[in-house]
N, C-alpha and C positions, 0 to 999 in steps of 0.2 A: 659150117649151119647154122641155124639164126640162136642169137644166144639160148632163148623160151624152146626149147625143142623138146626140150620132157611131155609136155600137158600145154591143156589150152589155156595162154593168162593171158586178164586186162587188167590194166598198166590205168590205176585209179589216178596217177600226179607225174604229170608231167608236163613241162614248159617250155613260154615261146622266151628267149632270151633281144626284147626289145633294143631295137633302131635306135637312133635320135628322133628319125622323125614317126616314128612306126604310130603313133598315136598325129599326131599331128593329118601326115598326109589321112588320114579315115575320119579331119573333123569338121566338122560347116564352117563357113567360116567367118561367121559373127564372133569364135570363137577360137578361133586357131591363136591370136595372138593373143590371144591370152589367156593359153593354159600354159603352168608350173614347166620348165623343163625337166628332165629326166630325175631323179629327183635321188643325187649319185652321193647325196649330203660334200663331207671333205674327198671324196675318190674322185669327183665330177671330173674335174677339164684332164689326168689318166688314163681315168676309165672312159669318157670317153674317144680322146686318144685311140686307148686298143680296141672304138668297139668298130671305129673309123676302120682301122687294119684287117680287121673281121671281117666287114663288109668285101673293102676291098682280097680279104684272100680265094674270095669266090672262085673268082674269074681265074684266080690263077691252077689250074690243073693239074701241075707239080706240088704245091701244097695241098688239092686237097685231094686230092690219091691217100697220099700219107696218112691222113686223119677219114677214112672213106670207109672203112670195114671195122669186127672188134670195137663198135661205135660206144659201150659200155666201160668197157677199160680207157678211152680213150680220153683226150681232151674234157673241159667243162665249162660251162658255163660259156660267153659270147665265140669260145671257141672250139667247144665241141662240132661236130657233123650235125647239122639240120638243126643251131640253133636257133636259125631267124628264118630260113630259105621253103617255103615250102616240100618245093621239087626231090631238098635233098632233106628236108625230114622224111619222105617215102621209101626213100631207098633206105636211111639212119632206121625205121620202121623196119622195113623187111628182114633187117640188119639183127634188129632188138627179138623181131619174134613174135611182138605182143598183136593181141586177137585185136585188141582196143584197146586207147591209150588217151584218156584223158586232157587236156588240152590248157592250162594254165597260164596266164601272163607272169610279169614279176617284178616288174616295179611303174609300170603304168600308171599304175593308182596314185600312183607322186604326186601325178599331173595336173590330178582334178579332185583325184575323190573325197577329201575333208574340206575342200574349199566353200568357202563360207557365200558365195554367190553359187546359188544354186541352177543358174541356166550353166554358170560356166562347168559343174559334178555334171549334172544329167547332160549334156553332151556333149566330155568327156567319154561318159558310160556309154550313150551313144557310139563314138569316134570307135573307143574299145571295142565295143559286139560287134562294127560293119570291120573290125582288121581281125578282128580270135576268126567269127567264118570266114571270112577271105583265107586265114588261116591254111585251118581247115578243107574249103569248098572239096578239093578235090581229087580228097582219100576218105573213101569213107571208115576209116579205122580209126578216125582221127578225129574227136567230142568235144569242142566250141563250146567252154568255160567261158558264158556271159559274164555279165557285172551288174548289181542294184545297190543305190542304192535304198535305204526304208525313212530316209527323211522326210520326203514328202509320200503321200497314199498314191494319188491320182496320176503324180511323174512315176510313181514308181510301179505302176500297174498300167504307163506307156512304155516303157523303157523293158517290158517281161515281155508285153505283149509282137514290141516290133522286134526284141532277141528273137522269140520265139518263130519271126517270118522269117529272120536273117536266119534259120538254123541254130542258134542256141539249143546246145543238151542238155544244159542247167545251168544254176546260177549263182556265182559267189557274191555270198552276201552278209558282212563285218560282222564278227564277233561280235559290236559291240551295242548298248544303247541305241532305237531310231533317234537319235535325234535326243530329245528332252523325256520319251517313250520307252517304253518295253516295247520287246519285239513282242510279247503277247498283246500288247495294248489292243482291244476291241478294235478301234480303228482302222490296224491292218491287217485284222479277216480280209477282206477285197482282195488284198493280193495271198495273203495265203491257200485262200481257195481257187482265184487264179491258177497257181504253180499249183493245188490237187486236183482242178479240173482237164487241165491239161496233161496230168502227167508225168508234169515236168518234178524234179528234184531241187532242190537248195541245197549249198553249200560252206562249209564256212574251211576255212582256210586258215594260215601264218601268215598275216595282212603286215607287208613293207610299208604300207600307207600308215600305220597305227602306232603308235608310240604302246607297248607292251608293257610298261612297269611308269609310274613315277619318276622323277627327274631327279630327284633327290636320295633314289636307292643308291646312287649310282656314284654319290656325291664325297666318298669314301678318305677325303685328303692325299690318294693316291695317285699317280699320272691316269690314265685311262688307257685299260692292256689294248694289245692285239686282240681279232674276235678267234674264233678257234679253228676257223681255216687262214688267220695271221693276217691274215687284213685291215681295214677300219671297219668297214660297214655292216660285216654280219651280227649273228650274231652271238649274245658274254655271256659269262656261266648267271646271270642275274635274270636275265633276258629267260636263256633257257628255261629255266626253274618256272619265271611263270607263264609259259606258250600253254600250260593243261586251265588257266582258269577262266577266259575270256571263254568260248566253248563252254566251260560249266556253268560259268551263269546264265547263262544265253540260252544250253538245252534246261537246266533250269526252269528258263522265265517259259517255255515252250509246254513244257509239263506243266508248273502248278498255277500258270497261265491260263491256261484250260488250251493250249492252239490246238496241240497234238487229241487231246478227245474230240475236240470240234470236228476237226480235219482226217478223220484215222486216212485217208489218201494220203494224204503230204508226205514227202521224207525226206529226209537229208543225210549228208555226209560230211563226214567231219575229218578233213583232210589237212594229212601232214603239220599233224598240233600233237604227234603223243597216242596212242592208245591204253600201255600198262596202269594210264587210272582211271579205265573205264569200269573194272567189276566194283572196284571201290564204291565212285559212284554211285554206280545201280544200288547197292547197298544203301547208301548214308542219304540218294533221295524215298528209297522207301522211306529209312528212322525219321526223313522230313514227315514227312506224310504223313507216320501214327502218330507225332508228336502234333500237327498242327492244325488234324483233319479236322477232328474238331469246331475250333474259331475261325475257320476259316474258310466262307463256303462254298469255295469256287475250291481249293484242296480238295473239303470235303462231297463235296458233288461229284470229283474224277470217278469212275464210273471201273478206271483198273489203278491196279500196284504200279506207283509210279514207275517203276524200273521195266514194266510190259509195255509202254512206251515208247522206252525206248530200245527193246529188243522189238519190237513190232514196226518202228518206222523210220530209227537211224544205225548206222554203217560210218567205220570209223578205219585210219590205215595206220596202223603199227610202225616206228620209225625201223629201221633195216638193224639199229642197234637192242629192241628191243625184244623180251625172248615174249614169241607170240603164242610157242605151245602154251606156255604158263597162263596164257591169255587168255585163253580155250578150255583148258582144265578147269578152269575156275569162274569163266562167266556164258562157256560153249559158242560154239563154231562161226555160231548167225547172224555175228558183230565186225566179225573184219574183213578187213579187203588188204590185199596187195598193193602195193605202191613199188615204183622207182626212182619217184621224180629226177629224169632225168632231162635236159643234160645239167642238173646243179651233183655239186660235188657231193652234199648231204647225205644224196643216194648210192653215194660210194662207187666201186669197180665192181663190184656184183652180190647185187639188193638179193637173188632168190639162193647164193647159197649163207647169206647170213639166215636169213630167215628160216631156210633148212636144219642149219645146226641145231637151230632150235627145238625142230618135230619132229623128234627123237621122240617114236611111240604113241603120233599123231596119224589114225588112221586113214584112206583114203576119201572117206567121206570128207570128214573134217577138210583137208586139204585142197580142196575139190573146190568145197566154198569158198577159201579161202584167194583161191590162185584167179575164180572165172565166178561160183554161181552167188556170190553174193552181192556180185557187179551186174549179173544181172538181174536180180528182183531190185538191187535198187533204181538201176535203169532203164529197165524194163526195154520198151522196144528199141530205143535207139543203144543196146547195149546188142 
């Protein structure tokens, strides 16, 4: 019986675990040799060896048979069933039972997304979007998440157009300034207009290529601790505490620079950045609007209460360690979406069970919204 068998469920967050040549195989020859290695930092050599072993595992039917069932509680990362092979992912999805699954990359952006040479940055983005749509092409349940950088408006428009042609269902945008500009800068309106008119939402997501906090905050005179999974290159406590700051700043710009006002059909998903902060963030938006609306002509001209732009145009995925029932009681049931994070270990071995423990007393309509209807509202016909 599939893991998700009790109701329709759409998964708003899953991942590919990239092989070492995943981007380079899809890159144009002009940039292929200029790409950075997959950014696994100090764990690189050991991780590269481990990835190579998992690629070999696919050829071993005995080892594969040991992990091709009950995948949600099985190995994670590159060792997971369907971590990087599309035919395996289709069978893993049969076992998981999700009706739709949004698919992100994991570390690919470390090879190009912060490169100062924009030819390499945007060439890497195009290679990523080719690779992602190829992975998802043969299973309609898989929804490819493309990437785009806002550093150059015209290049961004070109890659969004090409990504849509390839089959991307949404575009992951770094939750950071667009170079030296706010994401709400009027020069970026053509990007938001293209997404809006194409009925393609954009998404914000935790970004392994983007430092979460200034390096100095980790200089405390003590040895660097292991990450929360016991390894070397994942989140630590101060990274975790800063996760919610980039999306709050990005969304604040989208509201108070008037982007959501100018483009009411533009929609956004905030994925794997938690959601417990959302109710108070919305209240803070409204307090800010009341305090600064008279002195700031753009804020003063907004047609809606600030939080209503979030409610109308944005959805969020809670972590399975958060109390989604409490969030619904505080902010309503129309903001939050289920996600598994498969095959990342942060998704746990039973995300549905963890969420269900917080949903006592929550009505069936609200649960349906959480498990699939909010996802369908965000992604429209693609869902």
